[in-house]
C-alpha positions as CSV (number, residue, x, y, z in Angstrom):
1,M,-0.3,0.4,-0.5
2,I,1.2,3.3,-0.8
3,F,0.6,6.0,1.9
4,S,1.9,9.9,2.1
5,A,3.1,11.1,4.4
6,E,3.8,15.4,4.9
7,V,7.0,16.1,6.9
8,K,7.2,19.5,8.6
9,V,10.5,20.9,10.3
10,M,11.7,23.8,11.4
11,P,14.3,25.7,13.8
12,L,14.0,25.1,16.6
13,K,12.1,28.3,18.6
14,E,15.2,28.6,21.3
15,L,17.2,29.9,17.8
16,L,17.4,32.2,16.4
17,D,15.9,32.3,12.4
18,P,18.0,34.3,10.2
19,Q,15.8,33.8,7.3
20,G,12.6,34.4,9.3
21,K,14.2,38.0,10.1
22,A,14.5,39.1,7.2
23,V,11.3,37.7,5.9
24,S,9.4,39.3,9.2
25,D,11.8,42.9,8.2
26,G,10.9,42.7,4.5
27,L,6.9,42.3,5.4
28,K,7.9,45.5,7.9
29,N,8.4,47.1,5.3
30,L,6.3,46.7,3.3
31,G,3.8,48.0,5.8
32,L,2.9,44.3,7.3
33,Q,2.7,45.7,10.4
34,N,0.9,43.5,12.7
35,V,3.0,39.6,11.1
36,N,5.3,39.6,13.8
37,D,8.0,36.1,14.9
38,V,8.6,35.1,11.4
39,R,9.8,31.5,11.4
40,I,10.4,29.7,8.0
41,G,11.3,26.2,7.9
42,K,10.0,23.5,4.9
43,H,7.3,21.1,4.6
44,I,8.2,17.8,2.8
45,N,6.2,14.8,0.5
46,L,7.3,11.8,0.7
47,Q,5.0,8.4,-1.0
48,I,6.4,6.1,1.5
49,E,5.3,2.1,0.0
50,A,4.7,-0.2,3.4
51,P,2.1,-2.3,4.6
52,S,0.4,-0.3,7.0
53,K,0.0,3.0,7.8
54,E,2.0,2.6,11.6
55,E,5.2,1.0,9.6
56,A,5.6,4.2,7.0
57,A,4.9,6.7,10.1
58,L,7.8,4.7,11.3
59,I,9.8,4.6,7.9
60,A,8.6,8.3,7.7
61,E,10.6,9.2,10.8
62,D,13.7,7.2,10.5
63,A,13.7,9.6,7.2
64,A,13.1,12.9,9.5
65,K,15.3,11.9,11.8
66,K,18.7,10.3,9.5
67,L,18.2,12.9,6.8
68,L,15.1,15.1,6.6
69,A,16.1,17.7,9.8
70,N,18.9,18.4,12.3
71,P,18.5,17.6,16.2
72,V,20.6,20.6,17.4
73,M,19.0,23.3,15.0
74,E,15.3,22.1,14.2
75,E,12.6,19.7,15.4
76,Y,10.5,18.0,13.3
77,S,7.0,16.3,12.5
78,V,5.3,13.2,10.8
79,H,1.7,12.8,9.3
80,I,1.2,10.8,7.2
81,I,-2.2,10.4,5.0
């Protein structure tokens, strides 16, 4: 069976996000003063062949842990569709 996995990778809240800061400053320069605390991350879609949804989730978690996210600087979440 084929499952779709969505992996969301975001910088840790404790760390400075220079890309998010640049976007936040740009939005303020455009007159969008009400936008605060912009964080930029990654959204990754995986198509996983697995016997069950649970096994697909384990595979996606393994991929996120080993390659897709840097645990020193990022956190991730996995959602199986």
